[in-house]
N, C-alpha and C positions, 0 to 999 in steps of 0.2 A: 837492261838490254834483252831483248827477246832472243830466244834460242834460234839458232840457224840449224836447219836440217842438213846432216852431212850425208854425203854418198860414198859409201865404202865398197871396194871391189876387191874380192878375193879370187885370184885366178892362179893358173900354173898347171903344171903336169903332176904335181906331187898330191900326197893325201893330206887332208886338213882344211879344205875350204869351207865345207859344210860345218865342220867343227869349229871353225874360228866364227862363222855366223852364230852358232849356238851359244857361244861364249859372249857375244855382244848380246844376244837375246836374254841370256840370264842375267846380266847386268841390268838390262832395261827392265825386266819383270821385278828384280830387286828394288828398283827405283819407283816402282809403281806406275811403269808406263804401260800403255796399250800396244801390244805386239801382235801382228799377224805373219804368218810363216806359210809361204807358198813354194811349192816344189814343182818345177816345170817339166822334168823328165819321169820322176818316180809315179808309180801307179797306185790308185786306191785299192786295187785288188790286192796289194801285199801290205804287210806292216813293217815298220821301221822303228827302230829303237828311239830315235829322236822323236818321232810322231807320237809314240807312247808316252814318253816323258813330258813333252810339250803339252799335250792334252791334259795331263795330270796337273799341270801348272796353270791350267786355264788359257792356254794360248791357242787361238784359232789357227789350225794346222791342216793344209789342203793339198793333196797329191793332184796335180792337174794332167799329169802325163799318163801315157800307157806303157812305160817300160822303155828300155833302151832301143835304138834305131834298128838293130839287127833283129828283134823279136817280133816286130809287126811290119805292115806293108807302108809304104810311103803315105798313102792315102789316109790310113788310120792315124799315123803321126800328124799329118796335115790338119785333120779335123780336130784332133786333141790340141794343137797348138793354136788353132783358130779360136777354139772355145777358152782356152787358158788365157789368151791375150784379152778376150772381151771381158772376162772376170778381172784380171789384173789391171787393165785400164781404168776400171772403176774404182778399184781399191787404190790407185795412185792419186784419186781426187778426194779421198776420204780424209777429212780434216780432223777427224777423232783418232786417227792412228798416229802414234808416236814413232814407231818403228816398224816398217814393212821390210821382210826378208823375201827375196825373189832368188831362191836356191835353184841353181843349175840354168838359170836364164842365158848365161854365156854359152853354155852348151847348146842350148836350143837355137840361139842367134848364129851359131857356127855351123849349124848342119848344111852339109854341101852336097849329100847324096841324093837329095831331091829338093825341088824349089820350095821355099818358105816365105819369101818376101811379100807374097800377096795374103798370107795368113798371119804372119808375125813381121810386119814391116819394120825394118830398122829404123827408118827416119820416124816414124810414128811413135815407136818404143822410146827413142832418145828425147823426142818432143815432149812425150808425157812424163818422163822422168825429170826433164827440165822444169816443166810446169807443175809439179807436184806441190802440196802445200809447203810453204816456207819453213815450217818447223818440222816436217817429217823427215825422219832419218831413214835412209834407204840403204840396204845391204844387197849386193848382187854377187852371186858366186858362180863358180864353173870354169872350166878350161877354156882357153881361146877367147878371152875377153876381146870385144872389138876395140880397135884404137880409139874411135870416137867417145866410146863409154870411158875409156881410160883416161882421156884428156878432160872429160866432164868431172871426174871423181875427185873428191877431197882427199882419199886415201886409196892407195892401191897396194895390195900385198900379194907378192908372186910366191906361190908355194912350189919349191923344186922337188924333183924326186931323185933324192941322192942315193937311196937304197929302199928297195921295198920287197916284202916277201912274196908278192905275187910272181915277180920275174925272177927273183933270186933263189926261192926255195920251192917254187911251182905250188904255192898255197893258194886256194881259193878264198872267196870272201867268207869273212866269219862273223857269226852273230854276235853283236856286242861290240864289234870293231868296225864293220863296214855297213851294217844295217840293223 
């Protein structure tokens, strides 16, 4: 029986969605699978621990964003999302990829501070996910997963924020834990 590609969605307000995708990535690498890892919000101008580790393991890892929405103008973000979607749309058709991770895609699709549907059209994204190669596993992470994506998914894990040192102890992001 041929392998069926699974759609795994990690969402919620808690910390651990990207970390969950990295666990799946490590398992796939361990099994000799071809893995590609794309991040929709993080910028190539910065370095991240997961980026460094994945590249050491030979995983194509690309940051497609320009940082978080409060650091740049809406037009800069719109242009980055447009370019990101053009790249990822092609990747979703690559039959040689066993596992494709779209980290922070949920965050990108949930942007409401400025219009994005013309540069990252939800309907087109869902159609491309639905029509990916039958054996491609896909992991999508980020807060606020769209209900239609949740309905399509084979697995949805919601990470809750029960306690976090950001709000509880007024601690900022730490190297090795958040980036």
